[in-house]
N, C-alpha and C positions, 0 to 999 in steps of 0.2 A: 504494500500500500504506500502510495506516495503522498507527501504532504503538499498542500496547496498554499501558496503565499498570497495574501490579499493586502493591498495598501488601502487604508481607510482615511477618508478626509476628516479633519478636525470638526467637531460639532460647533456650529455657529447658529445660535438661536435667531430667529427672525423677529422684527418688531411686532408688537401686539396689535398694531392698527391705530393706536392713539398717537397722533403725530403733532397735534397742537391743541393747547387748551387756552382759550382766550375768554376772559370774563371781565365784566366791568361791574364793580360794586358801586351802588349809589346809596348814600346815607338816607335812611328813612326818618330816623329820630335819634336824638341824643338826650339822655336823662342823667342827672347828677344826683348822687347820694352822698350825704355826709357820713361820718363814722358812727352816728347814732341810728342810721337807716332812714333818715328823713329824705324825701324825694323832692327835686326841684327841676324846672326847665332851664335854669341858669345856675352857674356854680355858686356855692356858699363861700364865705371867707374861711380860709384854712384848707384842710385836706378834703378832697372830693374823690369819689369813684365815679368815673364817666362810663356809662353803658351806651354804646353806639349800636343801633339796630339798622341793618341794611335791607334793601328791597328784596334780596333773595332769601331773607329769613335768618341769616346768620347774625351773631352779635360778637362784639369785642368789648373788653373792659380795659380801662387805664386809670392810673392815679393822676389827679390834677391838683396842684397846689396853687391857691389863689391868694 
């Protein structure tokens, strides 16, 4: 019985089909909260937590010192 030699190509995965993700987030509203949990449409004096809501339904939070 003879042995057969095969040359194999290296495995190179192909892209999944997602080539570009383009999105634009638009701010829907921004609400401010002080450290006691009181809500306002404008920042309080001192430390605030700003909650930004976007039109796609996502939110972000950040600390704002005024």
